[in-house]
All heavy atoms as TSV, in Angstrom:
chain	resi	resn	atom	element	x	y	z
A	1	MET	N	N	-4.037	-19.578	19.022
A	1	MET	CA	C	-3.522	-20.520	19.988
A	1	MET	C	C	-4.404	-20.532	21.244
A	1	MET	O	O	-5.271	-19.715	21.419
A	1	MET	CB	C	-2.083	-20.173	20.366
A	1	MET	CG	C	-1.067	-20.318	19.252
A	1	MET	SD	S	-0.880	-22.033	18.737
A	1	MET	CE	C	-0.350	-21.799	17.081
A	2	SER	N	N	-4.088	-21.443	22.124
A	2	SER	CA	C	-4.885	-21.622	23.336
A	2	SER	C	C	-4.562	-20.563	24.387
A	2	SER	O	O	-3.695	-19.725	24.197
A	2	SER	CB	C	-4.626	-23.013	23.910
A	2	SER	OG	O	-3.335	-23.060	24.475
A	3	ARG	N	N	-5.229	-20.648	25.506
A	3	ARG	CA	C	-5.001	-19.736	26.631
A	3	ARG	C	C	-3.950	-20.277	27.588
A	3	ARG	O	O	-3.848	-19.832	28.720
A	3	ARG	CB	C	-6.306	-19.508	27.380
A	3	ARG	CG	C	-7.339	-18.836	26.546
A	3	ARG	CD	C	-8.593	-18.646	27.333
A	3	ARG	NE	N	-9.652	-18.206	26.453
A	3	ARG	CZ	C	-10.911	-18.176	26.785
A	3	ARG	NH1	N	-11.290	-18.575	27.980
A	3	ARG	NH2	N	-11.807	-17.771	25.932
A	4	PHE	N	N	-3.187	-21.234	27.166
A	4	PHE	CA	C	-2.163	-21.878	27.980
A	4	PHE	C	C	-1.131	-20.844	28.425
A	4	PHE	O	O	-0.573	-20.120	27.620
A	4	PHE	CB	C	-1.506	-22.985	27.151
A	4	PHE	CG	C	-0.390	-23.710	27.833
A	4	PHE	CD1	C	-0.554	-24.285	29.076
A	4	PHE	CD2	C	0.830	-23.859	27.206
A	4	PHE	CE1	C	0.476	-24.973	29.695
A	4	PHE	CE2	C	1.862	-24.549	27.802
A	4	PHE	CZ	C	1.686	-25.107	29.051
A	5	GLN	N	N	-0.896	-20.762	29.727
A	5	GLN	CA	C	0.087	-19.853	30.300
A	5	GLN	C	C	1.237	-20.691	30.872
A	5	GLN	O	O	1.164	-21.148	32.008
A	5	GLN	CB	C	-0.549	-18.997	31.410
A	5	GLN	CG	C	-1.646	-18.084	30.919
A	5	GLN	CD	C	-1.117	-17.043	29.960
A	5	GLN	OE1	O	-0.085	-16.428	30.187
A	5	GLN	NE2	N	-1.828	-16.840	28.859
A	6	PRO	N	N	2.287	-20.914	30.078
A	6	PRO	CA	C	3.366	-21.809	30.514
A	6	PRO	C	C	4.225	-21.236	31.637
A	6	PRO	O	O	4.430	-20.030	31.730
A	6	PRO	CB	C	4.198	-21.981	29.242
A	6	PRO	CG	C	3.913	-20.774	28.429
A	6	PRO	CD	C	2.511	-20.365	28.758
A	7	ARG	N	N	4.700	-22.149	32.478
A	7	ARG	CA	C	5.675	-21.819	33.514
A	7	ARG	C	C	7.058	-21.751	32.851
A	7	ARG	O	O	7.215	-22.161	31.711
A	7	ARG	CB	C	5.632	-22.870	34.616
A	7	ARG	CG	C	4.295	-22.894	35.376
A	7	ARG	CD	C	4.300	-23.881	36.529
A	7	ARG	NE	N	4.609	-25.243	36.157
A	7	ARG	CZ	C	3.709	-26.160	35.775
A	7	ARG	NH1	N	2.433	-25.857	35.726
A	7	ARG	NH2	N	4.088	-27.383	35.463
A	8	PRO	N	N	8.088	-21.247	33.545
A	8	PRO	CA	C	9.415	-21.092	32.924
A	8	PRO	C	C	9.966	-22.372	32.267
A	8	PRO	O	O	10.453	-22.317	31.143
A	8	PRO	CB	C	10.296	-20.638	34.095
A	8	PRO	CG	C	9.356	-19.880	34.966
A	8	PRO	CD	C	8.048	-20.650	34.891
A	9	GLY	N	N	9.878	-23.506	32.929
A	9	GLY	CA	C	10.374	-24.753	32.341
A	9	GLY	C	C	9.590	-25.158	31.102
A	9	GLY	O	O	10.134	-25.713	30.154
A	10	GLN	N	N	8.292	-24.877	31.111
A	10	GLN	CA	C	7.442	-25.187	29.964
A	10	GLN	C	C	7.754	-24.251	28.802
A	10	GLN	O	O	7.702	-24.654	27.641
A	10	GLN	CB	C	5.971	-25.090	30.351
A	10	GLN	CG	C	5.558	-26.164	31.333
A	10	GLN	CD	C	4.196	-25.898	31.938
A	10	GLN	OE1	O	3.839	-24.758	32.221
A	10	GLN	NE2	N	3.433	-26.967	32.132
A	11	LYS	N	N	8.109	-23.006	29.097
A	11	LYS	CA	C	8.483	-22.057	28.037
A	11	LYS	C	C	9.704	-22.562	27.272
A	11	LYS	O	O	9.797	-22.397	26.062
A	11	LYS	CB	C	8.772	-20.676	28.629
A	11	LYS	CG	C	7.537	-19.943	29.066
A	11	LYS	CD	C	7.891	-18.579	29.628
A	11	LYS	CE	C	6.637	-17.869	30.112
A	11	LYS	NZ	N	6.928	-16.563	30.698
A	12	GLU	N	N	10.628	-23.171	28.000
A	12	GLU	CA	C	11.823	-23.729	27.356
A	12	GLU	C	C	11.429	-24.816	26.357
A	12	GLU	O	O	11.940	-24.869	25.254
A	12	GLU	CB	C	12.777	-24.283	28.412
A	12	GLU	CG	C	14.078	-24.790	27.846
A	12	GLU	CD	C	15.023	-25.293	28.910
A	12	GLU	OE1	O	14.792	-25.025	30.109
A	12	GLU	OE2	O	15.995	-25.966	28.540
A	13	VAL	N	N	10.509	-25.682	26.735
A	13	VAL	CA	C	10.024	-26.740	25.837
A	13	VAL	C	C	9.333	-26.125	24.626
A	13	VAL	O	O	9.527	-26.558	23.491
A	13	VAL	CB	C	9.063	-27.695	26.580
A	13	VAL	CG1	C	8.399	-28.659	25.620
A	13	VAL	CG2	C	9.800	-28.447	27.675
A	14	LEU	N	N	8.542	-25.085	24.836
A	14	LEU	CA	C	7.784	-24.466	23.750
A	14	LEU	C	C	8.667	-23.710	22.769
A	14	LEU	O	O	8.227	-23.380	21.670
A	14	LEU	CB	C	6.705	-23.545	24.314
A	14	LEU	CG	C	5.598	-24.252	25.089
A	14	LEU	CD1	C	4.670	-23.242	25.730
A	14	LEU	CD2	C	4.829	-25.203	24.195
A	15	SER	N	N	9.926	-23.461	23.119
A	15	SER	CA	C	10.843	-22.785	22.196
A	15	SER	C	C	11.496	-23.772	21.224
A	15	SER	O	O	12.210	-23.358	20.311
A	15	SER	CB	C	11.920	-22.022	22.974
A	15	SER	OG	O	12.787	-22.919	23.645
A	16	PHE	N	N	11.232	-25.060	21.391
A	16	PHE	CA	C	11.779	-26.108	20.526
A	16	PHE	C	C	11.333	-25.891	19.085
A	16	PHE	O	O	10.181	-25.575	18.820
A	16	PHE	CB	C	11.281	-27.470	21.034
A	16	PHE	CG	C	11.672	-28.637	20.178
A	16	PHE	CD1	C	12.911	-29.211	20.312
A	16	PHE	CD2	C	10.804	-29.142	19.234
A	16	PHE	CE1	C	13.282	-30.291	19.524
A	16	PHE	CE2	C	11.155	-30.215	18.449
A	16	PHE	CZ	C	12.400	-30.789	18.597
A	17	THR	N	N	12.262	-26.061	18.117
A	17	THR	CA	C	11.905	-25.887	16.707
A	17	THR	C	C	12.238	-27.076	15.824
A	17	THR	O	O	11.604	-27.270	14.804
A	17	THR	CB	C	12.579	-24.637	16.108
A	17	THR	OG1	O	14.002	-24.762	16.249
A	17	THR	CG2	C	12.096	-23.374	16.787
A	18	GLN	N	N	13.246	-27.857	16.184
A	18	GLN	CA	C	13.590	-28.999	15.333
A	18	GLN	C	C	14.462	-29.998	16.081
A	18	GLN	O	O	15.029	-29.678	17.114
A	18	GLN	CB	C	14.311	-28.540	14.075
A	18	GLN	CG	C	15.669	-27.934	14.335
A	18	GLN	CD	C	16.348	-27.501	13.053
A	18	GLN	OE1	O	15.770	-27.535	11.984
A	18	GLN	NE2	N	17.577	-27.076	13.166
A	19	GLY	N	N	14.530	-31.207	15.543
A	19	GLY	CA	C	15.350	-32.245	16.142
A	19	GLY	C	C	14.555	-33.154	17.049
A	19	GLY	O	O	13.341	-33.251	16.929
A	20	ARG	N	N	15.255	-33.809	17.952
A	20	ARG	CA	C	14.615	-34.727	18.894
A	20	ARG	C	C	14.587	-34.101	20.277
A	20	ARG	O	O	15.491	-33.358	20.655
A	20	ARG	CB	C	15.389	-36.035	18.962
A	20	ARG	CG	C	15.363	-36.793	17.677
A	20	ARG	CD	C	16.153	-38.053	17.818
A	20	ARG	NE	N	16.157	-38.781	16.550
A	20	ARG	CZ	C	16.792	-39.892	16.352
A	20	ARG	NH1	N	17.505	-40.430	17.333
A	20	ARG	NH2	N	16.752	-40.484	15.194
A	21	MET	N	N	13.562	-34.446	21.026
A	21	MET	CA	C	13.442	-33.927	22.380
A	21	MET	C	C	12.776	-34.978	23.249
A	21	MET	O	O	11.833	-35.638	22.808
A	21	MET	CB	C	12.591	-32.659	22.399
A	21	MET	CG	C	12.331	-32.153	23.792
A	21	MET	SD	S	11.346	-30.647	23.921
A	21	MET	CE	C	10.061	-30.886	22.748
A	22	GLY	N	N	13.252	-35.138	24.440
A	22	GLY	CA	C	12.620	-36.009	25.421
A	22	GLY	C	C	12.256	-35.182	26.639
A	22	GLY	O	O	12.997	-34.283	27.019
A	23	ILE	N	N	11.110	-35.481	27.217
A	23	ILE	CA	C	10.673	-34.748	28.407
A	23	ILE	C	C	10.384	-35.754	29.506
A	23	ILE	O	O	9.621	-36.692	29.304
A	23	ILE	CB	C	9.403	-33.920	28.123
A	23	ILE	CG1	C	9.701	-32.845	27.095
A	23	ILE	CG2	C	8.861	-33.310	29.403
A	23	ILE	CD1	C	8.507	-32.025	26.707
A	24	THR	N	N	10.999	-35.559	30.644
A	24	THR	CA	C	10.680	-36.371	31.817
A	24	THR	C	C	10.258	-35.415	32.924
A	24	THR	O	O	10.818	-34.334	33.074
A	24	THR	CB	C	11.892	-37.194	32.292
A	24	THR	OG1	O	12.966	-36.303	32.592
A	24	THR	CG2	C	12.332	-38.176	31.231
A	25	ALA	N	N	9.247	-35.788	33.655
A	25	ALA	CA	C	8.769	-34.950	34.750
A	25	ALA	C	C	7.832	-35.769	35.617
A	25	ALA	O	O	7.348	-36.824	35.219
A	25	ALA	CB	C	8.046	-33.719	34.211
A	26	VAL	N	N	7.578	-35.261	36.791
A	26	VAL	CA	C	6.689	-35.939	37.729
A	26	VAL	C	C	5.243	-35.860	37.241
A	26	VAL	O	O	4.901	-34.977	36.443
A	26	VAL	CB	C	6.801	-35.320	39.140
A	26	VAL	CG1	C	8.210	-35.482	39.680
A	26	VAL	CG2	C	6.387	-33.859	39.137
A	27	PRO	N	N	4.375	-36.771	37.704
A	27	PRO	CA	C	2.957	-36.687	37.346
A	27	PRO	C	C	2.375	-35.327	37.725
A	27	PRO	O	O	2.687	-34.778	38.788
A	27	PRO	CB	C	2.313	-37.801	38.171
A	27	PRO	CG	C	3.419	-38.785	38.411
A	27	PRO	CD	C	4.661	-37.940	38.556
A	28	GLY	N	N	1.572	-34.782	36.840
A	28	GLY	CA	C	0.938	-33.497	37.095
A	28	GLY	C	C	1.789	-32.285	36.763
A	28	GLY	O	O	1.403	-31.155	37.038
A	29	ALA	N	N	2.951	-32.505	36.146
A	29	ALA	CA	C	3.856	-31.398	35.836
A	29	ALA	C	C	3.438	-30.621	34.594
A	29	ALA	O	O	3.992	-29.562	34.325
A	29	ALA	CB	C	5.281	-31.922	35.655
A	30	GLY	N	N	2.490	-31.151	33.835
A	30	GLY	CA	C	2.029	-30.451	32.643
A	30	GLY	C	C	2.658	-30.929	31.354
A	30	GLY	O	O	2.648	-30.215	30.351
A	31	LYS	N	N	3.206	-32.139	31.355
A	31	LYS	CA	C	3.856	-32.668	30.150
A	31	LYS	C	C	2.899	-32.747	28.972
A	31	LYS	O	O	3.213	-32.259	27.879
A	31	LYS	CB	C	4.434	-34.070	30.414
A	31	LYS	CG	C	5.534	-34.133	31.434
A	31	LYS	CD	C	5.981	-35.567	31.697
A	31	LYS	CE	C	4.915	-36.456	32.253
A	31	LYS	NZ	N	4.415	-36.138	33.591
A	32	THR	N	N	1.747	-33.357	29.176
A	32	THR	CA	C	0.792	-33.543	28.088
A	32	THR	C	C	0.299	-32.199	27.572
A	32	THR	O	O	0.247	-31.977	26.359
A	32	THR	CB	C	-0.395	-34.416	28.537
A	32	THR	OG1	O	0.110	-35.682	28.960
A	32	THR	CG2	C	-1.378	-34.626	27.404
A	33	HIS	N	N	-0.028	-31.305	28.467
A	33	HIS	CA	C	-0.511	-29.984	28.056
A	33	HIS	C	C	0.571	-29.244	27.273
A	33	HIS	O	O	0.310	-28.649	26.222
A	33	HIS	CB	C	-0.921	-29.181	29.283
A	33	HIS	CG	C	-1.859	-28.073	28.965
A	33	HIS	ND1	N	-3.021	-27.882	29.636
A	33	HIS	CD2	C	-1.808	-27.100	28.034
A	33	HIS	CE1	C	-3.651	-26.837	29.130
A	33	HIS	NE2	N	-2.926	-26.344	28.164
A	34	THR	N	N	1.809	-29.286	27.770
A	34	THR	CA	C	2.917	-28.593	27.110
A	34	THR	C	C	3.213	-29.206	25.748
A	34	THR	O	O	3.393	-28.482	24.760
A	34	THR	CB	C	4.177	-28.636	27.998
A	34	THR	OG1	O	3.866	-28.067	29.275
A	34	THR	CG2	C	5.322	-27.860	27.378
A	35	LEU	N	N	3.252	-30.533	25.665
A	35	LEU	CA	C	3.512	-31.183	24.380
A	35	LEU	C	C	2.398	-30.939	23.377
A	35	LEU	O	O	2.657	-30.757	22.180
A	35	LEU	CB	C	3.727	-32.684	24.576
A	35	LEU	CG	C	5.051	-33.065	25.195
A	35	LEU	CD1	C	5.100	-34.572	25.457
A	35	LEU	CD2	C	6.203	-32.647	24.304
A	36	ALA	N	N	1.158	-30.920	23.841
A	36	ALA	CA	C	0.041	-30.631	22.941
A	36	ALA	C	C	0.151	-29.211	22.389
A	36	ALA	O	O	-0.066	-28.972	21.202
A	36	ALA	CB	C	-1.289	-30.830	23.662
A	37	GLU	N	N	0.497	-28.278	23.240
A	37	GLU	CA	C	0.662	-26.878	22.798
A	37	GLU	C	C	1.811	-26.783	21.803
A	37	GLU	O	O	1.692	-26.120	20.764
A	37	GLU	CB	C	0.927	-25.985	24.004
A	37	GLU	CG	C	1.085	-24.531	23.673
A	37	GLU	CD	C	-0.195	-23.836	23.239
A	37	GLU	OE1	O	-1.289	-24.350	23.532
A	37	GLU	OE2	O	-0.100	-22.767	22.605
A	38	LEU	N	N	2.927	-27.450	22.091
A	38	LEU	CA	C	4.068	-27.438	21.176
A	38	LEU	C	C	3.694	-28.061	19.844
A	38	LEU	O	O	4.004	-27.511	18.785
A	38	LEU	CB	C	5.256	-28.180	21.794
A	38	LEU	CG	C	6.478	-28.350	20.886
A	38	LEU	CD1	C	7.025	-27.002	20.447
A	38	LEU	CD2	C	7.541	-29.179	21.590
A	39	ALA	N	N	3.029	-29.207	19.857
A	39	ALA	CA	C	2.619	-29.866	18.617
A	39	ALA	C	C	1.707	-28.970	17.800
A	39	ALA	O	O	1.872	-28.852	16.576
A	39	ALA	CB	C	1.927	-31.194	18.927
A	40	ALA	N	N	0.754	-28.313	18.439
A	40	ALA	CA	C	-0.155	-27.413	17.731
A	40	ALA	C	C	0.617	-26.257	17.093
A	40	ALA	O	O	0.359	-25.884	15.947
A	40	ALA	CB	C	-1.222	-26.883	18.678
A	41	ARG	N	N	1.583	-25.716	17.811
A	41	ARG	CA	C	2.402	-24.621	17.265
A	41	ARG	C	C	3.231	-25.086	16.083
A	41	ARG	O	O	3.347	-24.382	15.075
A	41	ARG	CB	C	3.319	-24.051	18.347
A	41	ARG	CG	C	2.594	-23.286	19.422
A	41	ARG	CD	C	3.555	-22.774	20.465
A	41	ARG	NE	N	2.848	-22.086	21.542
A	41	ARG	CZ	C	3.448	-21.297	22.419
A	41	ARG	NH1	N	4.753	-21.106	22.385
A	41	ARG	NH2	N	2.732	-20.702	23.358
A	42	LEU	N	N	3.833	-26.266	16.200
A	42	LEU	CA	C	4.646	-26.795	15.102
A	42	LEU	C	C	3.804	-27.097	13.876
A	42	LEU	O	O	4.181	-26.762	12.750
A	42	LEU	CB	C	5.400	-28.048	15.559
A	42	LEU	CG	C	6.496	-27.832	16.602
A	42	LEU	CD1	C	7.021	-29.176	17.101
A	42	LEU	CD2	C	7.627	-26.997	16.037
A	43	VAL	N	N	2.650	-27.718	14.073
A	43	VAL	CA	C	1.759	-28.051	12.953
A	43	VAL	C	C	1.310	-26.778	12.240
A	43	VAL	O	O	1.214	-26.746	11.011
A	43	VAL	CB	C	0.554	-28.881	13.439
A	43	VAL	CG1	C	-0.528	-28.968	12.382
A	43	VAL	CG2	C	1.013	-30.276	13.855
A	44	ALA	N	N	1.064	-25.732	12.983
A	44	ALA	CA	C	0.587	-24.471	12.395
A	44	ALA	C	C	1.619	-23.823	11.484
A	44	ALA	O	O	1.266	-23.067	10.593
A	44	ALA	CB	C	0.189	-23.503	13.501
A	45	ARG	N	N	2.899	-24.151	11.668
A	45	ARG	CA	C	3.919	-23.462	10.877
A	45	ARG	C	C	4.735	-24.343	9.934
A	45	ARG	O	O	5.651	-23.863	9.287
A	45	ARG	CB	C	4.859	-22.695	11.787
A	45	ARG	CG	C	5.533	-23.537	12.831
A	45	ARG	CD	C	6.528	-22.735	13.575
A	45	ARG	NE	N	7.832	-23.315	13.263
A	45	ARG	CZ	C	8.885	-23.219	14.008
A	45	ARG	NH1	N	8.849	-22.499	15.069
A	45	ARG	NH2	N	9.999	-23.806	13.685
A	46	ILE	N	N	4.413	-25.623	9.824
A	46	ILE	CA	C	5.197	-26.494	8.950
A	46	ILE	C	C	4.716	-26.412	7.504
A	46	ILE	O	O	3.599	-26.000	7.219
A	46	ILE	CB	C	5.182	-27.969	9.422
A	46	ILE	CG1	C	3.767	-28.539	9.388
A	46	ILE	CG2	C	5.809	-28.093	10.794
A	46	ILE	CD1	C	3.705	-30.022	9.671
A	47	ASP	N	N	5.589	-26.837	6.596
A	47	ASP	CA	C	5.246	-26.930	5.186
A	47	ASP	C	C	4.448	-28.204	4.936
A	47	ASP	O	O	4.437	-29.116	5.762
A	47	ASP	CB	C	6.522	-26.951	4.338
A	47	ASP	CG	C	7.306	-25.657	4.453
A	47	ASP	OD1	O	6.683	-24.584	4.594
A	47	ASP	OD2	O	8.552	-25.725	4.412
A	48	ASP	N	N	3.811	-28.274	3.773
A	48	ASP	CA	C	2.980	-29.439	3.437
A	48	ASP	C	C	3.757	-30.752	3.406
A	48	ASP	O	O	3.187	-31.804	3.643
A	48	ASP	CB	C	2.298	-29.227	2.084
A	48	ASP	CG	C	1.208	-28.171	2.157
A	48	ASP	OD1	O	0.696	-27.913	3.264
A	48	ASP	OD2	O	0.874	-27.613	1.102
A	49	ASP	N	N	5.058	-30.706	3.141
A	49	ASP	CA	C	5.838	-31.941	3.043
A	49	ASP	C	C	6.513	-32.330	4.360
A	49	ASP	O	O	7.329	-33.229	4.404
A	49	ASP	CB	C	6.874	-31.832	1.928
A	49	ASP	CG	C	7.902	-30.736	2.183
A	49	ASP	OD1	O	7.625	-29.834	3.009
A	49	ASP	OD2	O	8.975	-30.785	1.563
A	50	GLN	N	N	6.153	-31.666	5.447
A	50	GLN	CA	C	6.725	-31.964	6.749
A	50	GLN	C	C	5.681	-32.607	7.651
A	50	GLN	O	O	4.481	-32.513	7.398
A	50	GLN	CB	C	7.251	-30.688	7.412
A	50	GLN	CG	C	8.405	-30.065	6.668
A	50	GLN	CD	C	8.836	-28.763	7.322
A	50	GLN	OE1	O	8.018	-27.899	7.571
A	50	GLN	NE2	N	10.119	-28.652	7.605
A	51	GLU	N	N	6.153	-33.260	8.703
A	51	GLU	CA	C	5.263	-33.907	9.655
A	51	GLU	C	C	5.747	-33.639	11.073
A	51	GLU	O	O	6.914	-33.351	11.300
A	51	GLU	CB	C	5.239	-35.425	9.435
A	51	GLU	CG	C	4.681	-35.836	8.103
A	51	GLU	CD	C	4.721	-37.344	7.905
A	51	GLU	OE1	O	5.560	-38.012	8.543
A	51	GLU	OE2	O	3.914	-37.840	7.121
A	52	VAL	N	N	4.830	-33.765	12.018
A	52	VAL	CA	C	5.156	-33.671	13.436
A	52	VAL	C	C	4.783	-35.011	14.051
A	52	VAL	O	O	3.661	-35.480	13.884
A	52	VAL	CB	C	4.371	-32.525	14.120
A	52	VAL	CG1	C	4.602	-32.547	15.626
A	52	VAL	CG2	C	4.761	-31.175	13.524
A	53	LEU	N	N	5.712	-35.642	14.741
A	53	LEU	CA	C	5.460	-36.929	15.386
A	53	LEU	C	C	5.568	-36.747	16.893
A	53	LEU	O	O	6.574	-36.254	17.400
A	53	LEU	CB	C	6.485	-37.967	14.929
A	53	LEU	CG	C	6.449	-39.316	15.643
A	53	LEU	CD1	C	5.145	-40.048	15.345
A	53	LEU	CD2	C	7.650	-40.157	15.237
A	54	VAL	N	N	4.515	-37.121	17.595
A	54	VAL	CA	C	4.515	-37.098	19.061
A	54	VAL	C	C	4.322	-38.535	19.517
A	54	VAL	O	O	3.367	-39.192	19.116
A	54	VAL	CB	C	3.382	-36.207	19.618
A	54	VAL	CG1	C	3.370	-36.260	21.131
A	54	VAL	CG2	C	3.524	-34.778	19.114
A	55	VAL	N	N	5.232	-39.017	20.333
A	55	VAL	CA	C	5.164	-40.386	20.844
A	55	VAL	C	C	4.964	-40.316	22.350
A	55	VAL	O	O	5.647	-39.559	23.039
A	55	VAL	CB	C	6.461	-41.162	20.527
A	55	VAL	CG1	C	6.407	-42.569	21.093
A	55	VAL	CG2	C	6.709	-41.193	19.028
A	56	THR	N	N	4.021	-41.106	22.833
A	56	THR	CA	C	3.763	-41.138	24.268
A	56	THR	C	C	3.847	-42.576	24.769
A	56	THR	O	O	3.639	-43.512	23.997
A	56	THR	CB	C	2.391	-40.512	24.590
A	56	THR	OG1	O	2.200	-40.539	25.996
A	56	THR	CG2	C	1.268	-41.236	23.902
A	57	LEU	N	N	4.148	-42.730	26.025
A	57	LEU	CA	C	4.333	-44.054	26.603
A	57	LEU	C	C	3.012	-44.780	26.833
A	57	LEU	O	O	2.930	-45.988	26.678
A	57	LEU	CB	C	5.091	-43.931	27.934
A	57	LEU	CG	C	5.367	-45.221	28.679
A	57	LEU	CD1	C	6.260	-46.135	27.857
A	57	LEU	CD2	C	6.014	-44.928	30.015
A	58	VAL	N	N	1.971	-44.052	27.164
A	58	VAL	CA	C	0.708	-44.700	27.506
A	58	VAL	C	C	-0.395	-44.326	26.523
A	58	VAL	O	O	-0.487	-43.184	26.073
A	58	VAL	CB	C	0.267	-44.363	28.943
A	58	VAL	CG1	C	1.220	-44.963	29.958
A	58	VAL	CG2	C	0.153	-42.886	29.162
A	59	ASN	N	N	-1.230	-45.299	26.188
A	59	ASN	CA	C	-2.314	-45.060	25.237
A	59	ASN	C	C	-3.322	-44.034	25.744
A	59	ASN	O	O	-3.935	-43.323	24.957
A	59	ASN	CB	C	-3.033	-46.365	24.909
A	59	ASN	CG	C	-2.194	-47.263	24.034
A	59	ASN	OD1	O	-1.354	-46.794	23.282
A	59	ASN	ND2	N	-2.419	-48.558	24.124
A	60	SER	N	N	-3.499	-43.948	27.045
A	60	SER	CA	C	-4.483	-43.003	27.582
A	60	SER	C	C	-4.118	-41.558	27.248
A	60	SER	O	O	-4.994	-40.700	27.176
A	60	SER	CB	C	-4.621	-43.173	29.091
A	60	SER	OG	O	-3.384	-42.918	29.732
A	61	ALA	N	N	-2.853	-41.288	27.011
A	61	ALA	CA	C	-2.423	-39.930	26.675
A	61	ALA	C	C	-2.749	-39.565	25.225
A	61	ALA	O	O	-2.831	-38.388	24.893
A	61	ALA	CB	C	-0.935	-39.769	26.922
A	62	VAL	N	N	-2.963	-40.553	24.374
A	62	VAL	CA	C	-3.213	-40.293	22.951
A	62	VAL	C	C	-4.468	-39.443	22.761
A	62	VAL	O	O	-4.433	-38.404	22.090
A	62	VAL	CB	C	-3.310	-41.609	22.150
A	62	VAL	CG1	C	-3.731	-41.337	20.717
A	62	VAL	CG2	C	-1.986	-42.349	22.188
A	63	ASN	N	N	-5.589	-39.866	23.318
A	63	ASN	CA	C	-6.826	-39.093	23.170
A	63	ASN	C	C	-6.704	-37.724	23.823
A	63	ASN	O	O	-7.218	-36.736	23.303
A	63	ASN	CB	C	-8.020	-39.856	23.739
A	63	ASN	CG	C	-8.389	-41.043	22.888
A	63	ASN	OD1	O	-8.140	-41.058	21.690
A	63	ASN	ND2	N	-8.986	-42.050	23.507
A	64	ASN	N	N	-6.025	-37.678	24.951
A	64	ASN	CA	C	-5.813	-36.414	25.635
A	64	ASN	C	C	-4.997	-35.462	24.748
A	64	ASN	O	O	-5.340	-34.285	24.602
A	64	ASN	CB	C	-5.110	-36.662	26.963
A	64	ASN	CG	C	-5.149	-35.476	27.887
A	64	ASN	OD1	O	-5.714	-34.442	27.584
A	64	ASN	ND2	N	-4.519	-35.629	29.036
A	65	LEU	N	N	-3.934	-35.967	24.127
A	65	LEU	CA	C	-3.126	-35.146	23.230
A	65	LEU	C	C	-3.931	-34.684	22.020
A	65	LEU	O	O	-3.890	-33.514	21.647
A	65	LEU	CB	C	-1.893	-35.916	22.763
A	65	LEU	CG	C	-0.725	-35.952	23.747
A	65	LEU	CD1	C	0.283	-37.010	23.329
A	65	LEU	CD2	C	-0.062	-34.586	23.820
A	66	LYS	N	N	-4.687	-35.589	21.406
A	66	LYS	CA	C	-5.508	-35.230	20.238
A	66	LYS	C	C	-6.462	-34.106	20.592
A	66	LYS	O	O	-6.604	-33.135	19.850
A	66	LYS	CB	C	-6.291	-36.432	19.731
A	66	LYS	CG	C	-5.493	-37.434	18.965
A	66	LYS	CD	C	-6.421	-38.553	18.501
A	66	LYS	CE	C	-5.682	-39.657	17.821
A	66	LYS	NZ	N	-6.573	-40.761	17.408
A	67	ARG	N	N	-7.151	-34.263	21.718
A	67	ARG	CA	C	-8.131	-33.259	22.137
A	67	ARG	C	C	-7.476	-31.910	22.373
A	67	ARG	O	O	-7.938	-30.883	21.891
A	67	ARG	CB	C	-8.858	-33.729	23.400
A	67	ARG	CG	C	-9.895	-32.748	23.914
A	67	ARG	CD	C	-10.575	-33.241	25.185
A	67	ARG	NE	N	-9.668	-33.666	26.230
A	67	ARG	CZ	C	-9.033	-32.825	27.065
A	67	ARG	NH1	N	-9.219	-31.530	26.958
A	67	ARG	NH2	N	-8.231	-33.287	27.990
A	68	ARG	N	N	-6.373	-31.921	23.069
A	68	ARG	CA	C	-5.708	-30.663	23.398
A	68	ARG	C	C	-5.092	-29.990	22.162
A	68	ARG	O	O	-5.102	-28.769	22.056
A	68	ARG	CB	C	-4.644	-30.886	24.464
A	68	ARG	CG	C	-5.258	-31.187	25.807
A	68	ARG	CD	C	-4.219	-31.392	26.871
A	68	ARG	NE	N	-4.865	-31.778	28.106
A	68	ARG	CZ	C	-4.335	-31.577	29.293
A	68	ARG	NH1	N	-3.174	-30.999	29.415
A	68	ARG	NH2	N	-4.992	-31.961	30.370
A	69	ILE	N	N	-4.567	-30.786	21.231
A	69	ILE	CA	C	-4.022	-30.215	19.998
A	69	ILE	C	C	-5.148	-29.564	19.194
A	69	ILE	O	O	-4.992	-28.458	18.678
A	69	ILE	CB	C	-3.288	-31.283	19.169
A	69	ILE	CG1	C	-1.983	-31.684	19.871
A	69	ILE	CG2	C	-3.010	-30.781	17.748
A	69	ILE	CD1	C	-1.322	-32.913	19.304
A	70	ASN	N	N	-6.280	-30.219	19.120
A	70	ASN	CA	C	-7.417	-29.661	18.384
A	70	ASN	C	C	-7.971	-28.409	19.048
A	70	ASN	O	O	-8.521	-27.536	18.375
A	70	ASN	CB	C	-8.524	-30.700	18.222
A	70	ASN	CG	C	-8.150	-31.768	17.218
A	70	ASN	OD1	O	-7.428	-31.508	16.269
A	70	ASN	ND2	N	-8.626	-32.974	17.451
A	71	GLU	N	N	-7.841	-28.296	20.360
A	71	GLU	CA	C	-8.333	-27.126	21.089
A	71	GLU	C	C	-7.376	-25.951	21.017
A	71	GLU	O	O	-7.772	-24.811	21.216
A	71	GLU	CB	C	-8.572	-27.473	22.557
A	71	GLU	CG	C	-9.747	-28.402	22.796
A	71	GLU	CD	C	-9.849	-28.851	24.249
A	71	GLU	OE1	O	-8.975	-28.491	25.073
A	71	GLU	OE2	O	-10.822	-29.571	24.547
A	72	ALA	N	N	-6.100	-26.234	20.761
A	72	ALA	CA	C	-5.065	-25.169	20.755
A	72	ALA	C	C	-5.217	-24.253	19.564
A	72	ALA	O	O	-5.839	-24.506	18.607
A	72	ALA	CB	C	-3.688	-25.796	20.773
């Protein structure tokens, strides 16, 4: 995994294992970084017949998420 050192609120997000989750926060709060780390963790432990879906509001976040997931 990456060298990401989550803050307490981010740790709560990273403990997510299943279901739906929505995250709202102010700009610069670390949403993209936290979601990328979570996605990388989930992908690393899923079975071949499972998928992880990350949806973002803005297209500019897509490349950022891809890059960060690949780096994690």
